[in-house]
C-alpha positions in Angstrom: -74.3 -89.2 76.0 -76.7 -87.6 78.4 -75.5 -85.0 80.8 -76.2 -84.9 84.5 -79.4 -83.0 83.9 -80.5 -84.8 80.8 -82.6 -88.0 81.0 -81.0 -91.3 80.1 -83.0 -93.6 77.9 -83.6 -97.3 78.5 -85.2 -99.4 75.7 -87.3 -102.4 76.6 -88.7 -104.8 74.0 -91.8 -106.1 75.8 -94.8 -104.4 77.4 -94.4 -106.4 80.6 -91.0 -104.9 81.2 -92.5 -101.4 80.9 -95.8 -102.0 82.8 -94.8 -100.6 86.2 -93.4 -97.4 84.8 -96.3 -97.1 82.2 -99.0 -97.5 84.8 -97.3 -95.0 87.2 -97.2 -92.4 84.4 -100.7 -93.2 83.2 -102.1 -92.5 86.7 -100.4 -89.0 86.7 -100.5 -87.8 83.1 -103.4 -86.8 80.8 -103.1 -90.0 78.7 -105.5 -90.5 75.8 -107.2 -94.0 75.6 -104.9 -94.9 72.7 -101.8 -94.8 74.8 -103.1 -96.4 77.9 -101.3 -99.7 78.8 -104.3 -102.0 78.4 -105.3 -100.5 75.0 -101.8 -100.9 73.6 -101.4 -104.4 75.1 -104.6 -105.7 73.5 -103.7 -104.0 70.2 -100.3 -105.6 70.2 -101.7 -109.1 71.0 -104.6 -108.9 68.4 -103.1 -106.8 65.6 -99.5 -105.9 66.1 -97.7 -109.2 66.6 -99.5 -110.7 63.6 -98.1 -107.8 61.5 -94.6 -108.6 62.7 -94.1 -105.4 64.6 -91.3 -105.1 67.2 -92.2 -103.3 70.4 -89.7 -100.6 71.3 -90.6 -98.8 74.5 -88.3 -95.9 75.3 -88.2 -94.9 79.0 -86.5 -91.7 80.0 -85.2 -91.2 83.6 -83.4 -88.4 85.3 -81.5 -90.4 88.0 -84.2 -92.7 89.5 -87.1 -90.4 88.5 -89.3 -91.2 85.5 -89.4 -88.5 82.9 -91.2 -90.0 79.9 -92.3 -93.2 78.2 -92.7 -93.4 74.5 -94.5 -96.6 73.3 -92.8 -97.1 70.0 -92.4 -100.0 67.6 -90.4 -100.9 64.5 -92.2 -102.2 61.4 -90.8 -103.2 58.1 -92.3 -101.3 55.1 -90.6 -102.9 52.1 -86.8 -102.7 52.8 -87.2 -99.8 55.3 -87.3 -100.2 59.1 -89.8 -97.5 60.2 -90.2 -96.3 63.8 -93.8 -95.7 64.6 -96.1 -95.4 67.6 -97.6 -98.6 69.0 -101.2 -98.6 67.9 -100.3 -97.2 64.6 -103.4 -95.9 62.6 -105.8 -97.4 65.2 -104.8 -94.5 67.5 -106.1 -90.9 67.2 -103.5 -89.1 69.4 -100.0 -89.9 70.3 -98.5 -87.4 72.8 -96.4 -89.9 74.7 -96.5 -90.2 78.5 -94.7 -87.8 80.8 -94.2 -87.3 84.5 -95.9 -84.1 86.0 -94.3 -81.0 84.6 -91.9 -82.9 82.3 -93.8 -82.4 79.0 -93.2 -78.7 79.2 -89.6 -79.1 80.5 -88.4 -81.6 77.8 -86.7 -79.8 75.0 -86.4 -80.5 71.3 -82.7 -81.1 71.7 -83.3 -83.7 74.4 -85.9 -85.5 72.2 -83.7 -85.4 69.1 -80.8 -86.9 71.1 -83.1 -89.6 72.5 -84.4 -90.5 69.1 -80.9 -90.8 67.7 -80.0 -93.2 70.4 -83.1 -95.3 69.9 -82.5 -95.4 66.1 -78.9 -96.7 66.6 -80.1 -99.3 69.1 -83.0 -100.6 66.9 -81.5 -100.0 63.4 -84.3 -97.7 62.4 -84.1 -96.2 58.9 -86.8 -93.5 59.4 -89.3 -92.4 62.0 -92.9 -91.7 61.0 -94.6 -90.6 64.2 -98.2 -89.8 63.4 -100.9 -87.7 64.9 -98.9 -85.9 67.6 -100.8 -83.0 69.2 -98.8 -79.8 69.1 -100.3 -78.9 72.5 -101.4 -81.5 75.0 -102.7 -81.1 78.6 -102.0 -77.4 78.4 -98.3 -77.8 77.5 -96.5 -77.5 74.2 -95.4 -80.9 72.8 -91.8 -80.6 71.7 -91.9 -84.0 70.1 -94.3 -82.5 67.5 -91.9 -79.6 66.6 -88.6 -81.3 66.0 -86.9 -81.4 62.6 -89.0 -83.2 60.1 -92.4 -82.5 61.6 -95.2 -81.4 59.3 -98.9 -80.7 59.7 -101.1 -83.8 59.6 -103.7 -84.1 56.9 -106.5 -83.8 59.5 -106.9 -82.4 63.0 -108.8 -83.6 66.0 -112.1 -82.1 67.2 -113.3 -81.7 70.8 -116.4 -80.2 72.4 -115.9 -78.5 75.8 -118.7 -79.8 78.0 -120.6 -78.0 80.8 -121.9 -79.0 84.2 -125.4 -78.9 82.7 -126.4 -79.9 79.2 -128.6 -76.8 79.0 -125.5 -74.6 79.5 -123.8 -76.3 76.6 -126.8 -75.9 74.3 -126.8 -72.2 75.2 -123.5 -71.9 73.5 -125.0 -73.3 70.3 -128.4 -72.7 68.8 -129.9 -74.6 71.7 -133.6 -74.3 71.3 -133.5 -75.0 67.6 -131.2 -78.0 68.2 -133.5 -79.4 70.9 -136.6 -78.9 68.8 -135.1 -80.7 65.8 -133.9 -83.6 68.1 -137.4 -84.0 69.5 -138.8 -84.1 65.9 -136.3 -86.9 65.1 -137.0 -88.9 68.2 -140.8 -88.8 67.5 -140.1 -90.7 64.3 -138.2 -93.4 66.2 -140.9 -93.5 68.9 -143.5 -94.1 66.3 -141.9 -97.4 65.4 -141.9 -98.5 69.1 -139.1 -99.5 71.5 -137.1 -96.3 71.1 -134.2 -96.1 73.5 -130.5 -95.4 73.9 -128.9 -98.4 75.5 -125.3 -99.0 76.7 -124.1 -102.6 76.7 -124.0 -103.7 80.3 -122.7 -107.3 79.9 -120.1 -109.0 77.7 -122.9 -110.7 75.8 -124.7 -107.4 75.1 -121.3 -105.9 74.0 -120.6 -108.7 71.6 -124.1 -108.5 70.1 -123.9 -104.7 69.7 -120.4 -105.0 68.2 -121.6 -107.5 65.6 -124.3 -105.1 64.5 -121.7 -102.3 64.2 -119.4 -104.4 62.1 -122.3 -105.3 59.8 -123.4 -101.7 59.4 -119.9 -100.6 58.6 -119.3 -103.3 56.1 -122.5 -102.4 54.3 -121.6 -98.7 54.4 -118.1 -99.1 53.1 -119.3 -101.4 50.3 -121.8 -98.8 49.2 -119.0 -96.2 49.1 -116.6 -98.6 47.3 -113.8 -98.1 49.8 -111.8 -100.6 51.8 -113.4 -101.7 55.0 -110.8 -100.9 57.7 -112.7 -102.8 60.3 -112.3 -106.0 58.2 -108.5 -105.8 58.5 -106.8 -108.7 60.2 -107.3 -108.6 64.0 -109.4 -105.5 64.2 -112.7 -107.3 65.1 -110.9 -109.4 67.8 -109.3 -106.2 69.1 -112.6 -104.4 69.4 -114.3 -107.5 71.0 -111.6 -107.7 73.7 -111.7 -104.0 74.3 -115.5 -104.2 74.8 -115.5 -107.3 77.0 -112.4 -106.8 79.1 -112.2 -104.3 82.0 -109.5 -101.7 82.9 -108.0 -100.6 86.2 -111.3 -99.0 87.2 -113.3 -102.2 86.6 -115.2 -100.6 83.7 -115.0 -102.0 80.1 -112.2 -100.4 78.1 -114.6 -99.8 75.3 -118.3 -98.8 75.8 -120.8 -99.7 73.1 -124.0 -97.5 72.8 -126.9 -98.3 70.6 -130.0 -96.5 69.4 -132.9 -98.9 69.2 -136.2 -98.4 67.3 -138.8 -100.8 66.0 -137.0 -103.7 67.7 -133.7 -103.2 65.9 -130.4 -101.3 66.4 -130.4 -98.3 64.1 -127.0 -96.8 65.2 -124.0 -97.7 67.2 -121.2 -95.7 68.8 -118.1 -96.8 70.7 -116.6 -94.6 73.4 -113.5 -94.8 75.7 -113.0 -92.7 78.8 -109.6 -91.6 80.2 -109.4 -89.1 83.0 -112.0 -86.3 82.6 -112.3 -86.8 78.8 -114.3 -89.2 76.7 -113.6 -90.2 73.1 -116.1 -91.2 70.5 -114.1 -93.8 68.6 -116.5 -94.8 65.9 -120.1 -94.3 64.8 -122.3 -96.3 62.4 -126.0 -96.4 61.3 -128.3 -98.7 59.4 -129.1 -97.4 55.9 -132.7 -98.4 56.2 -136.2 -96.7 56.3 -135.3 -94.7 59.4 -131.9 -93.5 58.1 -133.3 -90.2 56.9 -134.2 -89.3 60.4 -130.6 -89.3 61.5 -130.1 -92.1 64.0 -126.4 -91.4 64.2 -126.9 -87.7 64.8 -129.5 -88.5 67.5 -127.1 -91.0 69.2 -124.3 -88.4 69.3 -126.7 -85.8 70.8 -127.5 -88.1 73.6 -123.8 -89.0 74.1 -122.9 -85.3 74.5 -125.8 -85.0 77.0 -124.4 -88.0 78.9 -120.9 -86.5 79.0 -122.3 -83.4 80.7 -124.3 -85.5 83.1 -121.2 -87.6 84.0 -119.2 -84.5 84.9 -116.6 -84.8 82.1 -114.6 -81.8 80.9 -114.6 -82.7 77.2 -115.9 -85.1 74.5 -113.4 -85.9 71.8 -114.8 -86.6 68.3 -111.5 -87.8 66.9 -109.6 -87.1 63.8 -111.2 -86.2 60.4 -113.8 -84.1 58.7 -117.5 -84.9 59.3 -120.5 -82.5 59.6 -121.6 -83.8 62.9 -118.2 -82.9 64.4 -118.4 -79.3 63.1 -121.9 -79.0 64.6 -120.7 -79.6 68.1 -117.0 -79.0 68.5 -115.4 -75.7 69.7 -111.8 -76.9 69.9 -109.4 -78.1 67.2 -106.4 -80.2 68.2 -103.6 -79.4 65.8 -101.7 -82.6 64.9 -98.3 -83.1 63.4 -96.4 -85.9 61.9 -92.7 -86.4 62.3 -90.7 -87.8 59.4 -87.2 -88.1 60.6 -84.8 -90.1 58.3 -81.7 -91.7 59.7 -80.3 -93.7 56.7 -80.2 -93.2 53.0 -83.1 -95.6 52.6 -84.9 -93.5 55.3 -84.4 -90.3 53.3 -86.1 -91.8 50.3 -89.0 -93.1 52.4 -89.4 -89.8 54.1 -89.4 -87.8 50.8 -92.1 -90.1 49.3 -94.2 -90.1 52.4 -94.0 -86.3 52.8 -95.2 -85.8 49.2 -98.2 -88.1 49.8 -99.0 -86.4 53.0 -98.9 -83.0 51.4 -101.3 -84.0 48.6 -103.7 -85.6 51.1 -103.5 -82.5 53.4 -104.2 -80.1 50.4 -107.3 -82.0 49.5 -108.7 -82.5 53.0 -108.1 -78.9 54.1 -109.7 -77.4 51.0 -113.5 -77.7 51.5 -114.3 -77.6 47.8 -111.7 -80.1 46.9 -112.7 -82.4 49.7 -116.3 -82.2 48.8 -115.5 -83.0 45.1 -113.3 -85.9 46.1 -116.1 -87.4 48.2 -118.6 -87.0 45.4 -116.3 -88.6 42.9 -115.6 -91.5 45.3 -119.3 -92.1 45.8 -120.1 -92.0 42.1 -117.3 -94.4 41.2 -118.1 -96.8 44.0 -120.0 -99.3 41.7 -116.9 -99.5 39.5 -114.7 -100.4 42.4 -117.1 -102.9 43.8 -117.1 -104.8 40.6 -120.0 -107.0 39.2 -122.4 -108.5 41.7 
């Protein structure tokens, strides 16, 4: 039972019941796009409900004052009821939402007590809370340090922007980078109609998204790996994100395309929250211009646009890619919490912890990760099967 100074926890089962508190906190906290109300609402409608997830939004209050909001859900994995973040693997960062000053003030003991109460109410066997930043908005994230928390297989990557793009380039090998970029762009210009375009209408967004999905499908097929964008509901989720607007009146998802020779050669999707922008995905056409780096060129211009728009940072998301290393000067350390509640939960947590450890060992060893990717590419034809 909560003491006079500890927050009490209320659990609601629909987003509508939490909307007022959610939007109040969203306007005052450094919330990543993935935990903004509209992002989660559309994800739930397009992906989550079809998967049978049960929304479980925990709202902490100290008296009448909001303290935190955790957008959780319960999903069945075999016979185990697992507590996860709403948005699941379609979200890069999950720090939760807190009132000003409360993220630093909330202790591990408070969090553990709240999670115990939520588990009893929702019959949760085990929590698996993924991709939690250890530090967020300048404050330690106690939720990422409670019992059962381990390092995530991959971390996030961010570039600190500057008021002027030239200042940012000065922190890197600027003149060399600019020269190489102009060389790349001359190849695109030689094919005519070279431009970077951001979808300005719902029709343009839909057309650009269709090209992105086609490029990704081809790329994943070449690699012989499952196409995550072909999963149920994902295309519909992205379409709504790109064609619906948020509280500011701007699309929730911006689609950017590099055109050359009358065709889209690369596509990127971005989302902006506060003074930070996230590059959510990137694709390119594996055609005669691919060797000139259309994806790299598009990222260069997106970094430039971030400086021009006065943003503080550009988030490149989670995972290991050379184009991220070329730009990023911050690494967001991520943790996963595996907190079993029942006997079934203990077995689930042990198996998941082992799998995470193996994945982390490969991804954080450059030689092992390079070998894995080479083997995956070489064996792609076997996984694709006969034509």
